[in-house]
C-alpha positions as CSV (number, residue, x, y, z in Angstrom):
1,M,0.1,0.2,0.1
2,W,2.8,2.3,0.6
3,A,4.5,1.5,-2.4
4,A,1.4,2.6,-4.3
5,M,1.0,6.0,-2.7
6,G,2.0,9.1,-4.2
7,P,4.3,12.3,-2.6
8,F,1.4,14.1,-1.2
9,H,-0.5,10.8,0.5
10,R,2.9,9.7,1.6
11,L,3.2,13.0,3.4
12,V,0.2,13.2,4.6
13,R,0.6,9.9,6.1
14,R,3.3,10.9,7.7
15,L,1.7,14.1,9.4
16,L,-1.0,11.8,10.2
17,A,1.5,10.1,12.8
18,T,1.8,13.6,14.9
19,L,-1.0,14.3,17.0
20,A,-1.2,17.2,15.6
21,G,-2.1,16.0,12.1
22,R,-4.7,12.9,13.2
23,L,-6.2,15.8,15.0
24,V,-6.1,18.6,11.7
25,L,-6.3,16.0,8.8
26,G,-7.9,13.5,10.8
27,P,-11.5,14.2,9.8
28,P,-11.3,15.3,6.3
29,Y,-8.8,12.3,5.8
30,M,-11.1,9.2,7.2
31,M,-14.5,10.9,5.1
32,W,-11.8,10.9,1.8
33,R,-11.2,7.3,2.8
34,A,-14.9,6.4,3.7
35,S,-16.2,7.5,0.4
36,C,-13.6,5.7,-1.4
37,R,-14.5,2.9,0.4
38,F,-17.7,3.2,-0.9
39,L,-17.3,4.0,-4.2
40,G,-15.5,0.6,-4.2
41,A,-18.3,-1.4,-2.8
42,V,-20.6,-0.2,-4.9
43,R,-17.8,-1.0,-7.9
44,D,-17.5,-4.2,-6.8
45,G,-21.2,-4.3,-6.4
46,N,-19.9,-5.9,-2.3
47,M,-23.5,-6.3,-1.0
48,I,-21.9,-6.6,2.5
49,Q,-20.1,-3.1,3.1
50,L,-23.3,-1.5,0.7
51,R,-26.6,-2.8,3.0
52,R,-23.6,-1.7,6.1
53,W,-23.4,2.4,4.0
54,L,-27.8,1.8,3.6
55,N,-28.2,1.4,7.9
56,H,-26.6,4.4,8.2
57,V,-28.1,6.5,5.5
58,P,-31.4,6.9,7.5
59,C,-29.5,7.2,10.6
60,V,-28.1,10.1,9.8
61,A,-31.4,11.6,7.4
62,L,-32.5,11.4,10.6
63,V,-30.0,13.3,12.8
64,L,-30.3,15.9,9.7
65,V,-33.7,16.7,9.7
66,W,-33.1,17.0,13.9
67,V,-30.6,19.7,13.5
68,M,-31.5,21.5,10.2
69,G,-35.2,21.1,11.2
70,V,-36.0,21.6,14.9
71,C,-32.6,23.1,15.7
72,H,-32.0,25.5,13.0
73,I,-28.6,24.9,12.1
74,P,-27.5,25.2,8.7
75,L,-25.1,22.1,7.7
76,W,-21.7,23.7,7.3
77,Q,-21.9,24.9,10.9
78,Y,-23.0,21.3,11.5
79,L,-20.2,19.9,9.7
80,L,-17.5,22.2,10.9
81,L,-18.7,22.6,15.0
82,Y,-20.1,19.4,15.4
83,V,-18.7,16.8,13.2
84,Y,-15.5,17.8,12.9
85,P,-14.3,17.9,16.2
86,G,-16.6,14.9,17.8
87,L,-14.7,12.9,14.9
88,S,-11.1,15.3,16.0
89,L,-11.7,13.7,19.5
90,T,-12.3,9.8,17.9
91,L,-9.1,10.3,16.2
92,L,-7.4,11.4,19.8
93,R,-8.8,8.2,21.3
94,S,-7.6,6.0,18.9
95,F,-4.3,8.1,19.1
96,A,-4.0,7.4,22.5
97,E,-5.0,4.4,23.2
98,H,-3.9,1.6,20.9
99,R,-0.5,1.4,19.6
100,A,1.7,-1.0,16.8
101,A,3.3,-4.4,18.2
102,A,3.0,-7.6,17.9
103,S,1.3,-9.0,20.1
104,V,-2.6,-8.5,20.2
105,G,-3.0,-8.2,23.8
106,E,0.0,-5.3,24.0
107,R,-2.1,-2.9,21.0
108,I,-4.1,-1.3,23.8
109,V,-3.3,0.9,26.2
110,T,-4.9,2.0,29.2
111,M,-5.5,5.6,28.9
112,Q,-5.0,6.8,32.8
113,T,-7.1,10.1,32.7
114,N,-8.3,13.1,34.8
115,P,-12.4,12.8,35.7
116,L,-13.7,15.3,32.6
117,M,-11.1,13.7,30.4
118,A,-13.0,10.5,31.6
119,L,-16.8,11.5,31.3
120,L,-15.8,13.2,27.2
121,F,-15.0,9.3,26.9
122,T,-18.5,9.1,28.3
123,N,-15.9,6.5,30.7
124,N,-16.3,3.9,27.8
125,H,-12.3,2.8,27.6
126,T,-11.9,-1.4,26.3
127,A,-9.5,-4.0,27.2
128,R,-9.6,-6.2,23.8
129,P,-9.5,-10.0,25.2
130,A,-6.0,-11.2,23.7
131,S,-8.2,-13.6,21.0
132,C,-9.8,-10.3,19.9
133,R,-8.4,-10.1,16.1
134,A,-8.7,-5.9,15.1
135,G,-12.0,-6.1,13.3
136,H,-12.3,-9.5,13.0
137,P,-16.5,-9.6,13.1
138,L,-16.7,-12.8,15.0
139,A,-14.0,-11.6,17.6
140,P,-16.0,-11.5,21.3
141,A,-16.7,-8.0,22.4
142,P,-14.9,-5.5,24.7
143,R,-14.9,-6.2,28.3
144,P,-16.0,-2.8,29.7
145,L,-12.4,-1.4,31.5
146,S,-15.6,-0.8,34.5
147,V,-14.9,-4.2,35.1
148,Y,-11.2,-2.8,36.4
149,A,-12.3,0.5,38.5
150,R,-12.3,-0.9,41.8
151,P,-9.0,0.0,43.8
152,S,-8.4,-3.7,44.4
153,S,-8.7,-4.7,40.2
154,T,-5.7,-4.2,37.7
155,P,-6.5,-4.0,34.5
156,P,-5.6,-6.8,32.0
157,T,-1.8,-8.1,32.7
158,R,-1.2,-7.3,29.0
159,A,-2.5,-4.5,28.4
160,I,-0.3,-0.9,28.7
161,S,-1.1,2.4,30.6
162,S,-0.6,5.3,29.7
163,P,-0.4,7.9,32.4
164,G,-2.9,10.9,30.8
165,Y,-3.7,13.3,27.5
166,R,-1.5,15.3,28.9
167,Q,1.5,13.2,28.5
168,L,0.7,12.3,25.1
169,F,0.5,15.8,23.9
170,R,3.7,17.4,25.2
171,R,5.7,14.0,23.6
172,Y,3.7,14.0,19.9
173,L,2.3,16.7,19.7
174,F,4.7,17.4,16.2
175,R,6.4,13.8,17.3
176,A,5.6,11.0,15.0
177,K,4.6,8.0,17.7
178,E,5.0,5.5,15.7
179,P,5.8,5.0,11.7
180,P,3.0,5.8,9.6
181,V,2.6,2.2,7.9
182,H,2.4,-0.5,10.5
183,P,6.0,-1.8,11.3
184,L,5.0,-6.1,10.7
185,A,2.5,-4.6,7.8
186,G,3.4,-8.1,5.8
187,Q,4.5,-10.2,7.8
188,G,2.0,-12.1,8.5
189,F,0.8,-10.6,11.5
190,P,-3.5,-10.1,12.6
191,L,-3.4,-6.3,11.6
């Protein structure tokens, strides 16, 4: 995949490896990638993917009717002031909680954070079982970290713990957290 990318796409991927790049460029990049996947599903006649997209359409329509018809928020304001920041926050969380590792059980980072950030992310940090393969449709459901919230409990033994978002910003705002291509890509690991 990396070899097939042009110089501009490679630059974007390098910038996305930094926290600033992920938060600023991530939302339009993710929307572009989603559009490419949708068009690919249409081109290939992939009915499984198309059904997923078609199931999403009524939900989006309902939200837009509410936002524009009831709340009278123009579409451009909704996209710029709600969707874009919301997607940035989602990308912040994925940047913080995922890492490249050979062992599936070491790919999740448990963020130790303050109550405000925990509330922002709805206390929904999860730890995936070691048997869970990312994106596998039959993978077991994630277990909520609330299971480990009691002081006497600890996170799963293979989960990596991080001190929080402040340190994440300090370390990776303008520095790449990981290379733009997964270090284990093409080595037979389930990515």
